[in-house]
C-alpha positions as CSV (number, residue, x, y, z in Angstrom):
1,X,11.1,9.7,122.8
2,X,9.4,9.8,126.3
3,X,6.0,8.2,126.1
4,X,3.2,10.5,127.1
5,X,1.1,8.2,129.3
6,X,-1.1,9.9,131.9
7,X,-3.1,6.8,132.7
8,X,0.0,4.8,133.9
9,X,1.8,7.7,135.6
10,X,-1.3,8.8,137.5
11,X,-1.2,5.4,139.3
12,X,2.0,6.3,141.2
13,X,2.5,8.3,144.4
14,X,5.1,11.0,144.0
15,X,7.3,12.8,146.5
16,X,6.9,16.1,144.7
17,X,4.4,17.5,142.1
18,X,5.7,20.7,140.5
19,X,3.2,23.0,138.8
20,X,4.8,25.3,136.2
21,X,7.5,24.7,133.6
22,X,9.3,28.1,133.5
23,X,12.9,28.5,134.6
24,X,11.9,28.0,138.3
25,X,9.7,24.9,137.9
26,X,12.2,23.2,135.6
27,X,15.1,24.2,137.9
28,X,13.3,22.6,140.9
29,X,12.6,19.5,138.8
30,X,16.3,19.1,138.0
31,X,17.3,19.8,141.6
32,X,14.8,17.4,143.1
33,X,15.4,14.6,140.6
34,X,19.2,14.8,141.1
35,X,18.6,14.3,144.8
36,X,16.6,11.1,144.2
37,X,13.0,12.4,144.7
38,X,10.1,10.9,142.7
39,X,9.2,14.1,140.7
40,X,6.5,15.0,138.3
41,X,6.0,18.4,136.6
42,X,3.0,19.8,134.8
43,X,3.2,22.9,132.5
44,X,0.0,24.1,131.0
45,X,1.6,25.4,127.7
46,X,5.2,24.7,127.0
47,X,8.5,25.3,128.9
48,X,9.3,29.0,129.2
49,X,6.1,30.0,127.4
50,X,5.3,32.6,130.0
51,X,7.4,35.1,132.0
52,X,10.8,33.4,131.3
53,X,10.6,34.0,127.6
54,X,9.4,37.6,128.0
55,X,12.4,38.7,130.0
56,X,15.4,40.9,129.1
57,X,17.4,37.7,128.7
58,X,20.1,38.7,131.2
59,X,22.0,37.0,134.0
60,X,23.0,39.9,136.2
61,X,23.4,41.1,139.8
62,X,20.9,43.9,139.4
63,X,22.9,47.1,139.5
64,X,19.8,49.2,140.2
65,X,19.1,47.2,143.4
66,X,22.1,49.0,144.9
67,X,19.9,52.1,145.0
68,X,17.5,50.2,147.2
69,X,20.4,49.4,149.4
70,X,19.7,45.7,148.9
71,X,23.3,44.6,149.0
72,X,22.4,41.0,150.0
73,X,20.3,40.5,146.9
74,X,23.0,41.9,144.6
75,X,25.7,39.8,146.3
76,X,23.7,36.6,146.0
77,X,22.8,37.2,142.3
78,X,26.4,38.1,141.5
79,X,27.6,34.8,143.0
80,X,24.9,33.0,141.1
81,X,26.0,34.7,137.9
82,X,29.5,33.3,138.3
83,X,28.2,29.8,138.9
84,X,25.8,29.9,136.0
85,X,28.7,30.9,133.7
86,X,30.4,27.7,134.6
87,X,27.2,25.5,134.5
88,X,26.1,26.6,131.0
89,X,28.9,28.4,129.1
90,X,27.3,27.5,125.8
91,X,24.1,29.4,126.7
92,X,25.4,32.2,129.0
93,X,28.0,34.7,127.7
94,X,29.7,37.8,129.1
95,X,28.2,41.0,127.8
96,X,29.8,44.5,128.0
97,X,27.5,47.3,129.3
98,X,27.9,51.1,129.0
99,X,26.2,53.5,131.3
100,X,26.5,57.0,129.7
101,X,26.9,59.9,132.1
102,X,25.3,63.2,131.1
103,X,25.6,66.7,132.6
104,X,21.9,66.9,133.0
105,X,21.4,63.2,133.8
106,X,19.6,61.9,136.9
107,X,22.7,59.9,138.0
108,X,25.9,61.8,138.7
109,X,29.3,60.4,137.8
110,X,30.2,60.2,141.5
111,X,27.1,58.2,142.4
112,X,27.6,55.8,139.5
113,X,31.3,55.5,140.4
114,X,30.3,54.5,143.9
115,X,27.8,51.9,142.6
116,X,30.4,50.5,140.2
117,X,32.9,50.1,143.1
118,X,30.3,48.3,145.3
119,X,29.3,46.1,142.3
120,X,32.9,45.0,141.8
121,X,33.4,44.5,145.5
122,X,30.3,42.3,145.8
123,X,31.5,40.2,142.9
124,X,35.0,39.8,144.3
125,X,35.5,36.3,142.9
126,X,34.3,37.1,139.4
127,X,35.9,35.9,136.2
128,X,34.6,39.0,134.4
129,X,36.6,42.3,134.1
130,X,36.2,45.1,136.6
131,X,34.6,48.4,135.6
132,X,36.4,51.3,134.0
133,X,35.5,54.8,132.9
134,X,35.6,56.0,129.3
135,X,35.8,59.6,128.2
136,X,33.2,61.1,126.0
137,X,35.4,60.9,122.9
138,X,36.2,57.2,123.7
139,X,32.5,56.5,124.1
140,X,31.5,58.1,120.9
141,X,34.3,56.3,119.1
142,X,32.8,52.9,120.0
143,X,29.1,54.0,120.1
144,X,28.8,56.8,117.6
145,X,25.0,56.8,117.5
146,X,24.7,57.9,121.2
147,X,23.6,61.4,122.0
148,X,26.8,63.4,122.3
149,X,25.4,66.7,123.7
150,X,26.2,66.9,127.4
151,X,28.0,63.5,127.4
152,X,30.7,63.4,130.1
153,X,31.7,59.8,129.5
154,X,30.5,56.3,130.4
155,X,31.2,53.5,132.8
156,X,32.0,50.2,131.1
157,X,31.2,47.0,133.1
158,X,30.3,43.4,132.5
159,X,27.3,41.3,133.2
160,X,26.0,38.3,131.3
161,X,23.4,37.5,128.6
162,X,21.5,34.3,128.0
163,X,20.3,35.1,124.4
164,X,17.9,32.1,124.1
165,X,16.8,31.7,127.7
166,X,14.3,29.2,126.6
167,X,17.1,26.7,126.2
168,X,18.1,27.1,129.9
169,X,14.7,25.7,130.8
170,X,15.1,22.9,128.2
171,X,18.5,21.9,129.7
172,X,16.9,21.6,133.1
173,X,14.1,19.5,131.6
174,X,16.6,17.2,129.8
175,X,18.6,16.8,133.0
176,X,15.5,16.1,135.1
177,X,14.3,13.5,132.6
178,X,17.8,11.9,132.6
179,X,17.5,11.6,136.4
180,X,14.1,10.0,136.5
181,X,11.7,12.9,136.6
182,X,8.4,12.7,134.7
183,X,7.5,15.9,132.9
184,X,4.5,16.9,130.9
185,X,4.0,20.1,128.9
186,X,0.5,21.0,127.5
187,X,-0.9,19.7,130.8
188,X,-2.9,22.1,132.9
189,X,-3.5,21.7,136.6
190,X,-7.2,22.5,137.0
191,X,-7.5,22.1,140.7
192,X,-5.7,21.1,143.9
193,X,-6.9,17.9,145.6
194,X,-7.3,18.4,149.4
195,X,-8.5,16.7,152.5
196,X,-9.5,19.2,155.2
197,X,-6.3,21.3,155.5
198,X,-3.9,19.0,153.6
199,X,-3.1,19.2,149.9
200,X,-2.9,15.7,148.6
201,X,-2.3,16.2,144.9
202,X,-3.6,17.8,141.7
203,X,-6.2,17.3,139.0
204,X,-4.7,17.6,135.5
205,X,-6.2,18.2,132.1
206,X,-4.1,16.7,129.2
207,X,-4.6,19.5,126.7
208,X,-3.8,17.1,123.8
209,X,-6.3,14.3,124.7
210,X,-8.7,16.5,126.7
211,X,-8.8,13.9,129.4
212,X,-8.5,14.6,133.2
213,X,-6.4,12.6,135.6
214,X,-5.6,12.9,139.4
215,X,-2.1,12.8,140.7
216,X,-1.0,12.4,144.3
217,X,2.2,13.4,146.1
218,X,3.6,14.3,149.5
219,X,4.4,17.9,148.5
220,X,3.0,20.1,145.8
221,X,5.2,23.0,144.6
222,X,3.5,26.0,143.0
223,X,6.1,27.5,140.7
224,X,3.8,29.2,138.3
225,X,5.2,32.7,138.5
226,X,2.4,35.4,138.2
227,X,-0.2,32.6,137.9
228,X,0.6,31.5,141.5
229,X,-2.5,33.1,143.0
230,X,-4.7,31.3,140.5
231,X,-3.4,28.0,141.8
232,X,-4.0,28.8,145.5
233,X,-7.3,30.5,144.8
234,X,-10.0,28.8,146.9
235,X,-7.6,27.1,149.3
236,X,-6.2,30.2,150.9
237,X,-7.0,33.9,151.0
238,X,-3.5,35.3,151.3
239,X,-2.4,37.3,148.2
240,X,1.4,37.3,148.3
241,X,2.1,38.7,144.9
242,X,2.1,42.0,143.0
243,X,2.1,41.7,139.2
244,X,3.7,44.2,136.9
245,X,4.0,44.3,133.1
246,X,7.2,44.7,131.1
247,X,7.5,45.0,127.4
248,X,10.3,44.7,124.9
249,X,10.7,45.4,121.2
250,X,13.3,44.7,118.6
251,X,14.8,47.0,116.0
252,X,17.7,47.0,113.6
253,X,21.0,46.6,115.5
254,X,21.9,50.0,116.8
255,X,24.8,49.4,119.3
256,X,27.8,47.1,119.9
257,X,27.5,47.2,123.6
258,X,24.5,46.9,125.9
259,X,23.5,50.4,126.9
260,X,22.0,51.3,130.3
261,X,19.8,54.4,130.0
262,X,17.6,56.2,132.5
263,X,14.3,57.5,131.4
264,X,13.9,61.3,131.9
265,X,10.3,61.0,133.1
266,X,10.8,58.4,135.9
267,X,14.5,58.0,136.2
268,X,13.9,54.3,135.6
269,X,16.6,52.4,133.8
270,X,16.0,50.5,130.6
271,X,18.3,48.7,128.2
272,X,19.3,48.7,124.5
273,X,20.9,45.2,124.1
274,X,22.5,43.5,121.1
275,X,20.5,40.4,120.6
276,X,21.2,38.2,117.5
277,X,20.9,40.7,114.6
278,X,18.7,43.1,116.5
279,X,18.7,45.6,119.3
280,X,16.4,44.5,122.1
281,X,14.9,47.5,123.8
282,X,13.1,47.3,127.2
283,X,11.7,47.2,129.6
284,X,8.8,49.0,131.2
285,X,7.4,48.4,134.7
286,X,3.7,49.1,135.3
287,X,1.2,47.5,137.5
288,X,-0.9,44.8,135.8
289,X,-4.2,43.3,136.9
290,X,-5.6,42.0,133.7
291,X,-5.8,38.5,132.2
292,X,-2.4,36.9,132.5
293,X,-2.8,34.9,129.4
294,X,-3.7,37.9,127.3
295,X,-1.1,40.4,128.3
296,X,0.1,42.5,125.3
297,X,2.0,45.5,124.2
298,X,-0.1,48.6,124.3
299,X,0.5,51.8,122.3
300,X,1.4,53.8,125.4
301,X,4.1,51.2,126.3
302,X,5.7,51.6,122.9
303,X,5.4,55.4,122.8
304,X,7.1,55.6,126.2
305,X,10.1,53.4,125.2
306,X,10.4,54.9,121.7
307,X,10.4,58.5,123.0
308,X,13.2,57.7,125.5
309,X,15.4,55.6,123.2
310,X,15.1,58.2,120.4
311,X,16.4,60.9,122.8
312,X,19.5,58.9,123.7
313,X,20.2,57.3,120.4
314,X,19.1,60.1,117.9
315,X,21.2,58.9,115.0
316,X,19.3,55.6,114.7
317,X,16.3,55.0,112.4
318,X,13.7,53.7,114.9
319,X,11.1,53.5,112.1
320,X,11.5,49.7,111.7
321,X,10.2,47.6,114.6
322,X,10.4,43.8,113.9
323,X,8.5,42.4,116.8
324,X,7.4,43.0,120.4
325,X,6.6,41.0,123.4
326,X,5.0,41.6,126.8
327,X,5.3,39.6,130.0
328,X,4.1,39.8,133.6
329,X,6.5,39.8,136.6
330,X,5.6,38.1,139.8
331,X,6.9,40.4,142.6
332,X,6.7,39.5,146.3
333,X,4.1,41.8,148.0
334,X,5.5,44.5,150.3
335,X,3.8,47.3,152.2
336,X,3.8,51.0,151.4
337,X,5.5,50.7,147.9
338,X,3.9,53.0,145.3
339,X,6.3,52.6,142.4
340,X,6.6,49.1,140.8
341,X,10.3,49.8,140.2
342,X,10.9,50.3,143.9
343,X,9.5,46.8,144.8
344,X,12.2,44.4,146.0
345,X,13.2,41.7,143.5
346,X,14.0,39.3,146.4
347,X,12.2,36.0,146.1
348,X,10.1,34.2,148.7
349,X,9.6,30.5,149.3
350,X,6.3,30.3,151.2
351,X,5.3,27.2,153.1
352,X,1.5,27.3,153.3
353,X,1.8,25.0,156.3
354,X,2.4,28.2,158.3
355,X,-1.3,29.1,157.6
356,X,-2.5,25.6,158.3
357,X,-2.5,24.4,154.7
358,X,-0.1,21.5,154.7
359,X,1.6,19.9,151.7
360,X,1.8,23.1,149.5
361,X,4.8,25.4,148.9
362,X,4.7,28.5,146.6
363,X,7.9,29.8,145.1
364,X,7.4,33.5,144.4
365,X,9.3,36.4,142.7
366,X,12.3,34.5,141.4
367,X,14.5,36.2,138.8
368,X,16.2,34.1,136.1
369,X,19.6,34.8,137.7
370,X,18.6,33.4,141.0
371,X,16.6,30.4,139.7
372,X,19.2,27.8,140.6
373,X,19.6,29.0,144.2
374,X,15.8,29.3,144.7
375,X,15.5,25.7,143.4
376,X,18.1,24.5,145.8
377,X,16.5,26.3,148.8
378,X,13.0,25.0,147.8
379,X,14.2,21.4,147.8
380,X,16.1,22.0,151.0
381,X,12.8,23.0,152.6
382,X,11.1,19.9,151.2
383,X,13.8,17.6,152.6
384,X,13.3,19.2,156.0
385,X,9.6,18.6,155.8
386,X,10.1,15.0,154.8
387,X,13.0,14.5,157.3
388,X,15.6,13.8,154.6
389,X,18.9,15.3,153.8
390,X,20.8,14.9,150.5
391,X,23.4,17.6,149.7
392,X,22.8,19.7,146.6
393,X,25.4,19.6,143.9
394,X,23.5,21.7,141.4
395,X,26.1,24.5,141.9
396,X,28.9,22.3,140.6
397,X,27.3,19.8,138.2
398,X,27.1,21.3,134.7
399,X,23.9,21.3,132.7
400,X,23.8,18.6,130.1
401,X,25.1,20.8,127.3
402,X,28.1,21.8,129.3
403,X,29.2,18.2,130.2
404,X,32.7,17.6,129.0
405,X,33.5,21.3,128.3
406,X,36.4,22.7,130.3
407,X,37.2,25.6,128.0
408,X,34.3,26.7,125.8
409,X,36.4,28.6,123.2
410,X,38.7,25.6,122.8
411,X,35.8,23.2,122.5
412,X,34.2,25.4,119.8
413,X,37.4,25.5,117.8
414,X,37.9,21.7,118.0
415,X,34.4,20.9,117.0
416,X,34.5,23.3,114.0
417,X,37.5,21.4,112.7
418,X,35.8,18.0,113.4
419,X,32.3,18.6,112.2
420,X,32.9,20.3,108.8
421,X,33.4,16.8,107.3
422,X,29.7,16.1,108.0
423,X,28.7,18.8,105.5
424,X,28.0,21.6,108.0
425,X,29.5,25.1,107.6
426,X,31.6,26.7,110.4
427,X,28.8,29.2,111.0
428,X,26.3,26.4,111.4
429,X,28.6,24.5,113.8
430,X,29.1,27.6,116.0
431,X,25.4,28.3,116.0
432,X,24.5,24.7,116.9
433,X,27.1,24.6,119.7
434,X,25.7,27.8,121.2
435,X,22.4,26.1,121.4
436,X,23.3,22.5,122.4
437,X,26.8,22.7,123.8
438,X,28.3,19.2,124.0
439,X,24.9,17.8,123.1
440,X,25.9,18.9,119.6
441,X,27.3,15.3,119.4
442,X,23.7,14.1,119.4
443,X,23.1,16.2,116.2
444,X,26.1,14.6,114.6
445,X,24.9,11.1,115.5
446,X,21.5,11.9,114.0
447,X,23.2,13.1,110.8
448,X,25.3,10.0,110.5
449,X,22.2,7.8,110.8
450,X,20.0,10.1,108.7
451,X,22.2,12.1,106.3
452,X,19.2,13.9,104.7
453,X,18.6,15.7,108.1
454,X,21.5,18.0,107.6
455,X,19.4,19.9,105.2
456,X,18.7,23.5,106.3
457,X,15.1,24.3,107.4
458,X,15.1,27.5,105.3
459,X,17.6,29.8,103.7
460,X,17.2,32.5,106.4
461,X,18.4,30.3,109.2
462,X,21.3,28.0,110.1
463,X,19.0,25.4,111.7
464,X,18.8,21.9,110.1
465,X,16.2,19.2,110.1
466,X,18.1,17.1,112.6
467,X,17.1,19.6,115.2
468,X,13.5,18.8,114.6
469,X,14.2,15.2,115.3
470,X,16.1,16.0,118.4
471,X,13.5,18.3,119.7
472,X,10.7,15.8,119.4
473,X,12.6,12.7,120.5
474,X,14.6,14.2,123.4
475,X,13.1,17.5,124.4
476,X,9.3,17.0,124.5
477,X,8.5,19.3,121.6
478,X,4.9,18.4,120.7
479,X,3.8,21.3,118.6
480,X,5.4,23.4,115.8
481,X,5.4,26.4,118.1
482,X,7.2,24.4,120.8
483,X,10.0,23.8,118.2
484,X,10.1,27.2,116.4
485,X,9.7,29.4,119.5
486,X,11.3,27.5,122.4
487,X,13.7,24.8,121.1
488,X,15.3,27.0,118.5
489,X,15.0,30.8,117.9
490,X,13.6,30.5,114.3
491,X,10.4,32.4,115.3
492,X,12.6,35.5,116.0
493,X,14.4,35.4,112.7
494,X,13.9,37.4,109.5
495,X,11.2,35.1,108.1
496,X,9.9,34.1,111.6
497,X,10.0,30.5,110.5
498,X,7.3,30.9,107.9
499,X,9.6,30.0,105.0
500,X,10.3,26.6,106.6
501,X,7.0,26.0,108.2
502,X,5.6,23.5,105.7
503,X,8.8,21.5,105.9
504,X,8.9,21.4,109.8
505,X,5.2,20.6,110.0
506,X,5.5,17.7,107.6
507,X,8.4,16.2,109.4
508,X,7.0,16.6,112.9
509,X,3.8,15.1,111.5
510,X,5.7,12.1,110.3
511,X,7.4,11.6,113.7
512,X,4.2,12.2,115.7
513,X,1.8,10.5,113.3
514,X,-0.3,13.6,112.7
515,X,-3.2,13.4,110.3
516,X,-4.1,16.0,107.7
517,X,-6.5,17.9,110.0
518,X,-3.8,18.0,112.8
519,X,-1.2,19.4,110.3
520,X,-3.6,22.1,109.2
521,X,-4.3,23.0,112.8
522,X,-0.6,23.2,113.6
523,X,0.1,25.5,110.7
524,X,-2.8,27.8,111.7
525,X,-1.8,27.8,115.4
526,X,1.8,28.7,114.6
527,X,0.8,31.6,112.3
528,X,-1.4,32.9,115.1
529,X,1.4,32.8,117.6
530,X,3.7,34.7,115.1
531,X,1.0,37.3,114.6
532,X,1.0,38.0,118.4
533,X,4.6,39.2,118.4
534,X,4.5,41.1,115.2
535,X,4.8,44.9,115.7
536,X,1.5,46.6,115.2
């Protein structure tokens, strides 16, 4: 287990301080550490706690960006999609999408056909199948719950899903740690330390000990997503972000494919996506200026999505909603854009030195799909500022869980045959490998040394107690919520982790030396976080 020592680590001078532990911050940490920089990262909650975990959980080129004629953005994202498939095949999987075409729909068959052709052309080197058109009868045969009236047919194409995107951040954390980075979650940057027009470092509050420490570096990277303007508040007056809210909800599984639908009111697309045993429905896109830490699903958000999805999938019982979540997108500010959906999703790496504030870089508006490329370009800029040059290899070096995997399907088959002798079912093995990839070997090592840890956490989930040990020892899980929400997806299961809560708290308490008061606090805190996502 990495020792959490603020006092000792604050005595060093770093090359790079990274603020923010979402997919972008952790991606930059991995990129910089692999290039030999002295890196330290601070995340005020836990990795992927914010915008990353509130996404649609897709790796995609952005089909709708073709309507904005942003071919460059789509091309770059499609190239990144292909790279990420190779870098993390255990976490990222191909997902078939259907775009139904209706006689009275906002998008004609011809327009969608043109879009599909361009999408295939821009992903010319893809490993995924090209698009094809299905007749109305073919569509209703595979998706019988779709609205049949006026249905002409549907385009079938492929993008990718990262079901538990939180693990993508964790893999970046693990790799950064393995390459010498220092990483703290539950550590809030309270202020930037500056001298005249130079940023020298940050003042950090350890939210577990409630002590403050100063850290110094050559460069500070602001990778806090929608919180970016909070970090720069007081040191510059330029607001480079527009923030919009998007919500999702889960219901009983309604479709086999991911379905792309266009709302009748705004002609804005939304998805119905198979996700574990649910359908994940979303998202909305509305301007948001409220408290970033208190964003929530409002009644009008749900009413809007439910009205639209009921129209297109009328043969589904939408009366059961399991849970909801809301997140805030950080979009790069552009002039003369009235609709949030029309704002470009291109990211921006802003060097505050251009406004006379040296030593600070903000990374803004990055989608999950483009996180690796944005990380590479950020570190390229830092190297230029520090007069260094080390070639990036993050596009070819797999994430830790993909190390040693040449063919994921074959690897999965081999491990199933091998691991059954350790008392795990084939379903458990497949589940664990889709979380850890080749790091599944670490789970086996733990079971060999501590056989009791192959015990299941609860009857509703395939997770075992060895995962608790791994999360605390290797993945910086410091609270029950860290584990249940962001190391494994138990919080999104049927029991939402409540059936195994006492067991997990007890064992984490044993590893982390919690007293009775701390254990009670952890139980209460987890239950409150579960309540936040329960459908109202």
